[in-house]
C-alpha angles and dihedrals in degrees: 000000000000110000134185123195119202117214144050107233141093091276091058092045089053092048091050092046090055098040090049088066093060117108087212093065120103104160131017124194131180126202106227099336127172137249090281095053090048087070090058103042143330122314111215126196109214127173107229138321095298090061092046093051090049090049092050092051096043093048092043093231118199095207142008115202113199115210107182126052101232097073089050093050088048092054107256091146090056091049092051092047089058090062095040099253115138114235127199098219136066131274119264090260093054092041089067085086084081101019093064123032089193090056091048090052090050090053091049090050091049092050098038092240110165114250140143119293109258151164130210123225140184097177129061104225097056089046092052091048091051092050091051090060097048135085119256141276097049133178127235117195131185106232097225137046114306104166094260092302101092098093121087123183104208120203095185137033088245092057090049090051091052092049091049093048092048091053104035101033107013095051093223092154098030115216090349090069100044086096121040134192115216111196146173117273109243123208126208136071122319122228132180117218123189119196121184110217137186097191094277112023127060133206114186124213123213114276130261133196122220132207106215108176123085096235138042123277093033093293131141131029123329115261135186087269134305096205144323144205137209144253105024110227089210096066108077123188088257092053092047089055089053091049091052095046101037101034116016100038095049091050092050092049094046094050090047091050089052091053091250105108113192117232120175131039121329107207111197118195105207138189111211102215133176086262094053134268118335126189116245094179145331123236124190099211138046114294123248120246091009092072089059092065100033100055098050087058095049114098096178120091105265098198100071090045092056092046093049091052092047092052097042095251104107114165115216093191134098097036120241116270119230130197094232124225124066141294131206128194121196116194119218108209131194124252109275096026129179100019103035114356117198118238136202101045115144115250121212134184101037110144146113117307134184113252089359140078135195113224113198123219119148097031140113140170117259125219091279097049094258122139115249137172117270107166148016102277101041106176140003113214110201128185133169138199141148096277129043091233094053090047089052091050092052092047093052090047086061089050089057092051097054125064145174133158113282094013109176127189141150118253097206104062108144091011131111095282119080 
């Protein structure tokens, strides 16, 4: 099979790393890819979606796997369908589950899916008045896509006011912040659940748990993710069944009933509360860095599963096979992340490691062929072993082997603090 993966981050490197192992694979392309993906297949520079669709048609691709959310929200799956190329990822209409938090809340309301209490606003004064009546802390979310930086957990009314002004009047998030969702702060344990869907059928992956804040002990600004581990000990088989039946299945049915069947991966960010699981958000693509711990534990061939989902023929039997044990991913971030990450610092120590892999994200080659930083989250260092503690130990041994100026990472990934 000829496969193209869209994206340039650690998620796409991890997808390529796993797909490369499939005996069905003949050719693997990345658009645009990164130095790590270049070792797995061919990086291709294409100028826009028109060029990508032309490339897919001309090369008679069997599957396009879309990593980031923006191309999906902009309709790349629809464009590929027009030329007969299967795409793992939902249509633009179905991608609104991530592209608009207000739309996702409306779907949850319509299907009675448990989520945080909320209100949606386009003007500052009503939003400030609402905040004044709520308990603290409170959460302010940009409605649209904001690169993982559109969520602010506000401990005080003043912080909430600043977040609202930045979005609604300051234009911090552009069009994505012209509408905001202000919602109840939920307490509990977070869990990330990925469910592969073909519009009707669902195949769940094992769960992962992300660490979002920049610093240990849940402190500092939210990021796109500073590390993750799998599986989550909080999600029992019984709880997973509830998640499938009470959250995923109603969403699939609702989208189908609306003439917008969902094909791809539904990534549900959950808060496991005393009253059961509640949805924090839906994403319509694989999580990053969650993908970097899920795929090393998957023994089944990923490629046919993605193709089946993309073509509406997902097989729910036999069940997926997993390696067992645990995996931990520690993200190495650049100095200044997430606001203004520094670029161009030389990276040393990246190589092949036993029971561990380095997934590249914010990297590039300099004029001399050396590897340098080129983004906020630079590398994802993933290791696996039978116990969570031994997987953590292996992951942090990788951290010690790799270096660049300003290297920042959390020291509690997979530990008690989330």
